[in-house]
C-alpha positions in Angstrom: 2.2 -24.6 16.8 5.0 -22.0 16.2 3.4 -21.2 12.8 0.1 -20.6 14.5 1.6 -18.3 17.0 3.4 -16.3 14.3 0.2 -16.0 12.4 -1.6 -14.7 15.4 1.1 -12.2 16.1 1.1 -11.0 12.5 -2.7 -10.6 12.5 -2.6 -8.6 15.8 0.1 -6.4 14.5 -1.8 -5.8 11.2 -5.0 -5.0 13.1 -3.1 -2.5 15.3 -1.5 -0.8 12.3 -4.9 -0.7 10.6 -6.5 1.0 13.6 -3.7 3.5 13.7 -4.2 4.3 10.1 -7.9 4.8 10.6 -7.2 7.2 13.5 -4.9 9.2 11.2 -7.8 9.3 8.6 -10.2 10.6 11.2 -7.8 13.3 12.2 -7.8 14.7 8.6 -9.8 17.9 7.9 -13.5 17.2 7.5 -13.6 17.1 3.7 -10.6 14.8 3.5 -12.0 12.6 6.3 -15.4 12.3 4.5 -13.8 11.5 1.1 -11.5 8.9 2.8 -14.4 7.3 4.5 -16.3 7.0 1.3 -13.3 5.7 -0.6 -12.6 3.1 2.1 -16.2 1.8 1.8 -15.9 1.7 -2.0 -12.6 -0.1 -1.9 -13.7 -2.7 0.7 -16.8 -3.5 -1.3 -14.6 -4.6 -4.1 -11.8 -6.3 -2.2 -11.1 -9.9 -2.6 -8.9 -12.3 -0.6 -7.6 -11.3 2.7 -7.8 -7.5 1.9 -4.1 -6.8 2.6 -3.7 -5.1 -0.7 -6.6 -2.8 0.1 -5.0 -1.9 3.4 -1.8 -1.0 1.6 -3.8 1.2 -0.8 -5.7 2.9 2.1 -2.4 3.6 3.8 -1.2 5.3 0.6 -4.4 7.3 0.5 -4.0 8.5 4.1 -0.4 9.7 3.3 -1.6 11.4 0.1 -4.4 13.1 1.9 -2.2 14.2 4.8 0.2 15.7 2.3 -2.6 17.4 0.4 -4.2 18.8 3.6 -0.8 20.0 4.9 -0.3 21.9 1.6 -3.8 23.4 1.9 -5.1 21.7 -1.2 -8.8 21.0 -1.7 -9.5 17.3 -1.5 -10.9 17.2 -5.0 -7.6 18.8 -6.3 -5.9 15.7 -4.9 -8.3 13.0 -6.1 -9.6 14.8 -9.2 -13.3 15.7 -9.7 -14.2 12.1 -10.6 -13.5 10.4 -7.3 -14.9 7.1 -8.5 -12.4 7.1 -11.3 -9.6 7.8 -8.8 -10.8 4.8 -6.7 -11.0 2.6 -9.7 -7.5 3.5 -10.6 -6.4 2.6 -7.1 -8.0 -0.8 -7.5 -6.0 -1.6 -10.6 -3.2 -3.0 -8.4 -5.6 -4.9 -6.0 -7.2 -8.2 -6.2 -10.9 -7.6 -6.5 -14.1 -9.6 -6.8 -14.8 -7.9 -10.1 -11.5 -9.4 -11.5 -12.5 -12.8 -10.1 -16.0 -12.5 -11.7 -14.4 -11.4 -15.0 -12.0 -14.4 -15.0 -14.8 -16.8 -14.1 -17.1 -15.6 -16.8 -14.5 -16.0 -19.5 -13.3 -19.3 -18.1 -16.8 -20.8 -17.9 -17.8 -19.6 -21.4 -14.6 -20.9 -23.0 -15.0 -24.3 -21.2 -18.6 -24.7 -22.2 -17.8 -23.8 -25.9 -14.8 -26.2 -25.9 -12.4 -23.4 -26.6 -9.9 -24.3 -23.9 -8.6 -22.0 -21.2 -8.6 -18.2 -21.5 -5.1 -16.8 -22.0 
């Protein structure tokens, strides 16, 4: 029972922190807020597991965008012109469904062909 209560407390705390982070993102200048919103959607579409690694990435993006906005930089000067490449680079440290699909494809083929497990 104590574990359940701790879990519930942790989830509530994480939700509160996530809402606060989203408020900070909405308070960004319009261009930054728009790019953040699109990045968030892109990242969530590729998230796997409980998504906590995506939340950590989004928190870093908010801080980066706040800093860039405070310095008067254009949002594309912060992300680079290829925003999708910026997002994909952020995803390198996250567990994604793409990575799961990649692993499953190789595993299934190797098993079917009798080549053992993929290294």
